[in-house]
Structure formats: C-alpha cells, structure tokens
N, C-alpha and C positions, 0 to 999 in steps of 0.2 A: 472442435476437440474438447473433450470433457476431462477434467481432472478427477482423479480418484485417490482416496487415502490408501494406505497399505492394505487395509482389509476390504478394498474394492468398493467403498462407499463414495458417492460423489462428494467433492469438496463443496462446502457451503460457506456462507459468510464472506468476509472481506477477501479471503484467499482465492475465492472463485474469480476475482478480477485479475489475478496475477498474470495469466497468459496474455490477456488483452493489453495490460499495462506494458509488459515486456515487448510485445509486438509493436505497439503504438509509439513508444518512446525510445526503443532501442537500447535500453539498459536493463540489466538483471534486477530482480527485486532486492537483492542484497545492496545494490547501489542506493536505492531509495531509502531502505531501512537505515543505512549508515548515515545518510543525510538527516533523516528524522531523529536519529540518536543525538546528533549535534544540537537539536532543539529541545533536549530534555528540560523539563520544567515549564515549557510553554503550554498553553491551553490547546486543546484539540483543534478548535476552529482557527486559532492563530497559525498552527502548523499547516492546516489545510489551505488557508489563504496564502501562506508563504509559498507552498508548492505550486499553487495556481499562478501566482504573480511571477515568481522567479523562474519556473520551469514550464509554464503554460500547460500544466496537467489539467484535465477536466475535473470537475467537482467530484464526480463519482469515483474516479481513480484516486484522486488525492485523499478523499475521505476513507476509502478502503485501506489505503496504505497506512494512514494515521491510526485508524481503528485497530488494525492488526498489530501495529507496533506498540501502541499503548496497552492493548490487552495482553500482549506478550510480556510487557514489563510488570504486569501484575496489578 
C-alpha cells in the first residue's frame, strides 16, 4: 500500500513509515506522537533510544516518528 498526499503525490520522508509502524505495533500514529510530545525538550536521539528501550520499536520506526514530531514542532 502506498500513501498519497491529497494532490496524489506519494508520501515521502518520515511519514512514509507510518502504515508500517501502525501495522507492526498496533497503535495509531497519534499515540506515538502524544508520547513523544511528553518528551519535549529532549534531544532527538534521546527520544529515539527511549522509544526503542521502552516500547521495543525498531530504530528506523523510532527515528521516523521523532523526526516527524520534531519537524512538526518547527
């Protein structure tokens, strides 16, 4: 399954991992973003390592979630 933006362009970057993350870990992306929000002020890799240690996410999935969340915050 490939994701598309509203203008029918393929989704690129961290969000391209979202379907796999939801399927693999059984939680919606909003769940993970809310957890990451609670770590506001932490460094990127600190949050990645926390997701890996606490929730057993793979490195690529954890990194994609954190990159998306931090980019969204501006």
